[in-house]
C-alpha positions as CSV (number, residue, x, y, z in Angstrom):
1,X,-40.1,-23.0,34.0
2,X,-42.5,-22.2,31.1
3,X,-42.2,-18.5,32.3
4,X,-38.6,-18.4,32.1
5,X,-38.8,-20.0,28.6
6,X,-41.0,-17.2,27.5
7,X,-38.8,-14.7,28.8
8,X,-35.8,-16.1,27.0
9,X,-37.8,-16.4,23.8
10,X,-38.9,-12.6,24.2
11,X,-35.4,-11.6,24.8
12,X,-33.9,-13.5,21.9
13,X,-36.6,-11.9,19.6
14,X,-35.7,-8.4,20.9
15,X,-31.9,-9.1,20.4
16,X,-32.7,-10.5,16.9
17,X,-34.7,-7.4,16.0
18,X,-32.1,-5.0,17.6
19,X,-29.3,-6.9,15.6
20,X,-31.3,-6.8,12.3
21,X,-32.0,-3.0,12.6
22,X,-28.4,-2.4,13.3
23,X,-27.4,-4.3,10.2
24,X,-30.0,-2.3,8.1
25,X,-28.8,0.9,9.3
26,X,-25.1,0.0,8.8
27,X,-26.0,-0.9,5.1
28,X,-27.9,2.3,4.6
29,X,-24.9,4.3,6.0
30,X,-22.5,2.4,3.7
31,X,-24.6,3.1,0.9
32,X,-25.0,6.7,1.6
33,X,-21.0,7.0,1.8
34,X,-20.6,5.2,-1.6
35,X,-23.2,7.6,-3.1
36,X,-21.4,10.6,-1.7
37,X,-18.0,9.4,-2.9
38,X,-19.2,8.7,-6.6
39,X,-21.1,12.1,-6.5
40,X,-17.9,13.9,-5.6
41,X,-15.9,11.9,-8.2
42,X,-18.4,12.4,-11.0
43,X,-19.0,16.2,-10.2
44,X,-15.0,16.7,-10.3
45,X,-14.9,15.0,-13.6
46,X,-17.7,16.9,-15.0
47,X,-16.7,20.2,-13.9
48,X,-13.1,19.7,-15.1
49,X,-14.5,18.8,-18.5
50,X,-16.8,21.7,-18.5
51,X,-14.2,24.1,-17.6
52,X,-11.8,23.3,-20.3
53,X,-14.6,23.2,-22.9
54,X,-15.9,26.7,-21.8
55,X,-12.3,28.0,-21.7
56,X,-12.2,28.5,-17.9
57,X,-9.2,26.4,-17.9
58,X,-6.4,25.9,-20.6
59,X,-7.0,22.5,-22.0
60,X,-3.3,22.3,-23.2
61,X,-2.1,22.8,-19.7
62,X,-4.7,21.1,-17.5
63,X,-5.8,18.4,-20.1
64,X,-9.4,17.2,-19.7
65,X,-11.1,13.8,-19.3
66,X,-12.0,13.6,-22.8
67,X,-8.3,14.1,-23.9
68,X,-7.1,11.7,-21.4
69,X,-9.5,8.9,-22.7
70,X,-8.4,9.8,-26.2
71,X,-4.6,9.4,-25.1
72,X,-5.4,6.1,-23.4
73,X,-7.1,4.7,-26.5
74,X,-4.3,6.0,-28.8
75,X,-1.6,4.4,-26.6
76,X,-3.5,1.2,-26.1
77,X,-3.8,0.7,-29.7
78,X,0.1,0.9,-30.2
79,X,0.7,-1.2,-27.0
80,X,3.0,1.6,-25.5
81,X,0.4,2.1,-22.6
82,X,0.7,-1.6,-21.6
83,X,4.5,-1.7,-22.0
84,X,5.1,1.3,-19.6
85,X,2.4,0.3,-17.1
86,X,3.8,-3.3,-17.2
87,X,7.4,-2.0,-16.5
88,X,6.2,0.1,-13.6
89,X,4.1,-3.0,-12.2
90,X,7.1,-5.2,-12.4
91,X,9.4,-2.9,-10.6
92,X,6.8,-2.6,-7.8
93,X,6.1,-6.1,-7.5
94,X,9.9,-6.9,-7.3
95,X,10.7,-4.0,-4.7
96,X,7.5,-4.9,-2.8
97,X,8.5,-8.5,-2.4
98,X,12.0,-7.7,-1.4
99,X,11.0,-5.1,1.1
100,X,8.7,-7.6,2.9
101,X,11.6,-10.4,2.9
102,X,14.3,-8.0,4.0
103,X,12.1,-6.3,6.6
104,X,11.0,-9.5,8.2
105,X,14.3,-11.2,8.2
106,X,15.9,-8.0,9.7
107,X,13.1,-7.6,12.3
108,X,13.7,-11.3,13.3
109,X,17.5,-10.7,13.7
110,X,17.0,-7.7,16.0
111,X,14.4,-9.6,18.1
112,X,16.7,-12.5,18.3
113,X,19.8,-10.7,19.3
114,X,19.3,-7.6,21.7
115,X,23.0,-6.4,21.3
116,X,22.4,-6.1,17.4
117,X,19.1,-4.2,18.0
118,X,20.8,-1.8,20.4
119,X,23.6,-1.2,18.0
120,X,21.3,-0.9,14.8
121,X,18.4,1.2,16.5
122,X,19.9,4.8,15.8
123,X,21.0,3.9,12.3
124,X,17.5,2.6,11.5
125,X,15.9,5.8,12.8
126,X,18.2,8.1,10.8
127,X,17.8,6.0,7.7
128,X,14.1,6.0,8.0
129,X,13.8,9.7,8.4
130,X,16.2,10.5,5.7
131,X,14.6,12.0,2.4
132,X,15.0,9.1,0.0
133,X,15.1,11.5,-3.1
134,X,18.4,12.5,-1.7
135,X,19.6,8.9,-2.1
136,X,18.4,8.5,-5.8
137,X,21.2,10.1,-7.4
138,X,23.8,8.3,-5.6
139,X,22.1,5.1,-6.5
140,X,22.4,6.3,-10.2
141,X,26.1,6.7,-9.6
142,X,26.8,3.3,-7.8
143,X,24.4,1.1,-10.0
144,X,23.9,3.0,-13.3
145,X,20.7,4.3,-15.2
146,X,18.8,0.9,-15.1
147,X,16.2,-1.1,-13.5
148,X,18.5,-2.0,-10.6
149,X,18.6,1.6,-9.4
150,X,14.8,2.0,-9.5
151,X,14.2,-1.1,-7.5
152,X,16.9,-0.1,-4.9
153,X,15.4,3.4,-4.6
154,X,11.9,1.7,-4.0
155,X,13.4,-0.5,-1.4
156,X,15.0,2.4,0.4
157,X,11.6,4.1,0.6
158,X,9.9,1.2,2.7
159,X,12.2,-1.0,4.1
160,X,13.4,0.9,7.2
161,X,10.0,1.8,8.3
162,X,9.0,-1.9,8.0
163,X,11.8,-3.1,9.9
164,X,11.0,-0.7,13.1
165,X,7.3,-1.4,13.0
166,X,7.8,-5.2,12.8
167,X,10.5,-5.3,15.4
168,X,8.4,-2.9,17.5
169,X,5.6,-5.4,17.4
170,X,7.8,-8.4,17.9
171,X,8.9,-6.8,21.2
172,X,5.4,-5.9,22.6
173,X,4.2,-9.8,22.7
174,X,2.8,-10.8,26.2
175,X,5.6,-12.1,28.5
176,X,3.3,-14.5,29.9
177,X,3.2,-16.4,26.5
178,X,6.9,-16.3,26.3
179,X,7.2,-17.8,30.0
180,X,4.8,-20.5,29.2
181,X,6.9,-21.8,26.2
182,X,10.0,-21.7,28.3
183,X,8.2,-23.5,31.2
184,X,7.4,-26.4,28.8
185,X,11.1,-26.6,27.6
186,X,10.6,-24.4,24.4
187,X,13.5,-22.8,22.9
188,X,13.8,-19.3,21.3
189,X,13.1,-20.8,17.9
190,X,9.8,-22.2,19.3
191,X,8.8,-18.8,20.6
192,X,9.6,-17.3,17.0
193,X,7.4,-19.6,15.1
194,X,4.7,-20.6,17.6
195,X,4.1,-17.1,19.3
196,X,5.9,-14.2,17.6
197,X,5.1,-14.8,13.9
198,X,1.5,-16.1,14.3
199,X,0.7,-13.4,16.9
200,X,1.9,-10.6,14.5
201,X,0.3,-11.9,11.4
202,X,-2.2,-9.1,11.3
203,X,0.6,-6.6,11.7
204,X,2.6,-8.2,8.8
205,X,-0.5,-7.6,6.6
206,X,-0.9,-4.3,7.7
207,X,2.6,-3.6,7.0
208,X,2.2,-5.1,3.5
209,X,-0.7,-2.9,2.7
210,X,1.5,0.3,3.7
211,X,4.4,-1.2,1.8
212,X,2.6,-1.8,-1.6
213,X,2.0,2.1,-1.7
214,X,5.4,3.1,-0.6
215,X,7.0,0.8,-3.2
216,X,4.9,2.3,-5.9
217,X,6.1,5.7,-4.6
218,X,9.8,4.7,-4.5
219,X,9.6,3.1,-8.2
220,X,8.2,6.3,-9.6
221,X,10.9,8.3,-7.7
222,X,13.4,6.0,-9.3
223,X,11.9,6.3,-12.6
224,X,11.9,10.1,-12.5
225,X,15.7,10.0,-12.5
226,X,16.8,6.6,-14.0
227,X,14.3,5.2,-16.5
228,X,13.7,4.8,-20.1
229,X,10.3,3.3,-19.7
230,X,7.5,3.2,-17.1
231,X,4.8,5.7,-15.8
232,X,7.2,7.7,-14.0
233,X,9.3,8.2,-17.1
234,X,6.2,9.2,-19.1
235,X,5.4,12.0,-16.6
236,X,8.9,13.4,-16.6
237,X,9.0,13.2,-20.4
238,X,5.7,14.3,-21.1
239,X,6.3,17.5,-19.0
240,X,9.5,18.1,-20.8
241,X,7.9,18.1,-24.2
242,X,4.7,19.6,-23.0
243,X,2.6,16.5,-23.6
244,X,0.5,17.2,-20.5
245,X,-2.1,14.5,-21.7
246,X,0.6,12.0,-21.1
247,X,1.3,13.3,-17.6
248,X,-2.3,13.6,-16.5
249,X,-3.0,10.1,-18.0
250,X,0.0,8.5,-16.0
251,X,-1.2,10.1,-12.9
252,X,-4.6,8.8,-13.2
253,X,-3.2,5.3,-14.1
254,X,-1.1,5.5,-11.1
255,X,-4.0,6.4,-8.9
256,X,-6.0,3.4,-10.4
257,X,-3.1,0.8,-9.8
258,X,-2.4,2.1,-6.2
259,X,-6.1,1.6,-5.4
260,X,-6.2,-1.7,-7.0
261,X,-3.1,-3.2,-5.3
262,X,-4.3,-1.8,-2.0
263,X,-7.7,-3.4,-2.5
264,X,-6.2,-6.7,-3.3
265,X,-4.3,-6.8,0.0
266,X,-7.3,-5.6,1.9
267,X,-9.4,-8.4,0.5
268,X,-6.6,-10.8,1.4
269,X,-6.5,-9.5,4.9
270,X,-10.3,-9.9,5.4
271,X,-10.2,-13.5,4.1
272,X,-7.3,-14.3,6.5
273,X,-9.5,-12.9,9.3
274,X,-12.4,-14.9,8.4
275,X,-10.4,-18.1,8.3
276,X,-9.2,-17.4,11.8
């Protein structure tokens, strides 16, 4: 008995040492990746700035990090930077919320009624594959040159793919779980709220992570064509009047916004997984 306990203790010690080594290697590798990422980013910024200062690139056309920073400071002082960024964020959040609500409700409807799903499937595939920039001018004629057009354009970019993805995952739930609910006298409503939605919660979060980026893309497309404010408006207006610093600054801010929004949803997804 004592021999078995000693062997068990030795095995546990070995497992603990192996696990500790794995965690150390994982942390070292993650650190190396972070260092490589920041090195590439800083090298790009330094090379960009140096190229414009040495005349390799035309600073008027390509701008530079120092000119972008100067533009950010100037527009932050007069408040225009926060105004345009706020408009784009507001439109993104509204379109994102509507995409999630419409996508989820429509996917539930398709799952609930097979006949509706069979009728709507070819239309969803066509609408999802249709270039959304082709629809934007039509939205302008229908809705006018305003925020409604931008939000509808953003919704059109993301909603059809969301419906297809959610419906496909609803359909792939294990049949045994559904039969178990029916065996105990459950209804389709019970299956929806006790099996379909809970089991697909990770999928819903993944769809949200994708949709936040697509909503931002849709908003920018809408602002290119039908806006009087916003980062998309700044890009178009800046290119028309040759204020390329505005264009580059807006693109940089969009990159930061997209990264931040994706990071927030990724953090929420990790917290949900930990709670489980």
